[in-house]
Each structure stands twice: as C-alpha cells, then as structure tokens.
N, C-alpha and C positions, 0 to 999 in steps of 0.2 A: 378587230382592227389590228393590223400589223403595227408594231412599235415604231417603225420608221415612217409610217403614215400618220401617226397620232398627232403630230404637230401641224398637219395639213388636212384637216377634215374638209369634206366636200358635201355640199347640199344641192340636191336637184329640186328646185322650187318651181311649182306649176301654179300659175294664176289664171283665173277665168275673167273674161271681160264682163262688165256689168250688162244686165239685161235691160232692154229698152221697152219691154212689154211683149205680150203674147201676140203671135201672128198666126194667120190661117195656114194650114198645111195639108198636103196630101199624105195620108197614112194608109198603108196596106199591110195585111198580115195573111200569109199563105195565099197570096194572089187576090184577096178580097179587099176592096176599099173599105176603110174604117172611118168612123166619125172623126172630124177634124180635131176638136179639143173637148172631148166629153168629160164632164165632172158630175159626180153624184151630189155634191153639196152646193153646187151653183155659187162659187165664190164671186165676189164683186171687186172690181178694180177701185182705186182711190176716187175715181170720178163717178162711181155708182153704177157702172155698166157691167154686165155679166162678162166673166173671163172665159166663157165656154162657147163652143160652136158645135152643134150636133149634126151639122150638114156633112155630107161626104163630097170632097172636092177631088176632081181628077188631077193628075200631075200637071197638066197644062192649063188648069183653071186660072182665070185672072185673079181670083181671090188668094191663091197660094202666095204666101210671103207678105200679104197685106196685113196691117195691124188689126187686132180685134178691137182695141180702143185707140183711136188716132191720138187722143190727148196724152195717153200714157207713152205712146211711142215717140211723139214729137217733143216731149219734155223730159229729156234725160237728166240725171242728177247734175247739179252745178259743177261737180268736179268728177271727171271720168277720164280714164286713159292716163298717159304719162305726162306730167306737167313739163313745160319747157325748162331746160336747165337755166339757172341764173347766169347773168353775165358776170364776167370777171370782176370781182370786188363788190358785187351786189350781195349784201348780207340780209336782205329782206326775205322772210319765209315764203314758201310757195303757198298759193291759195288753197292747196289741198292738204296742207299740214294743219292739224287740229291745234 
C-alpha cells in the first residue's frame, strides 16, 4: 500500500442475500438435461421433506423456479434485507440488531 493511501484504506464488501429455500431448476451439461436437484445423501428440510428432485425439467417447465418445499420458501427469516433507517431522534435499536 502506498504511504499516501494508508490513511484512507478501502474495502470492497460483497454480501449475499438470504436463501428462501431450494427451487426446481432446469440444468444442462454439454447439451444434455441433468436432474433438477440430485443429492446422494437425501437431505431433509426443517419441515421433514426431501430437499432433492431427481426429475429432469425442461427450461420452459412450469416447475422451474417453484419451491421444493413451499413452507421453507414462504417462511423467510424474521429479519432479512436492509432494515428501514430510524427516524430522526429515534434511538430505538433495529429489530435486526442482536
């Protein structure tokens, strides 16, 4: 780092959005349609449903983009995304702060 820049460090931070659950997808490799969500160990979601789908879906299939477990997909964590900024003078903590 150059000495003149040492007082002004920069950080490029990349954050990922939370996942709302697995969805069906069209997967292809070398032009051949692959199984949607294959798993060897057959994991289960918190609702006791398989998180796998061994079917092969075409790109225009109605299942593509649909959740594997509707309950996992429709119940996101109580705090996700960016909370609204507090109003001026409001000292109460955000519900997302631990």
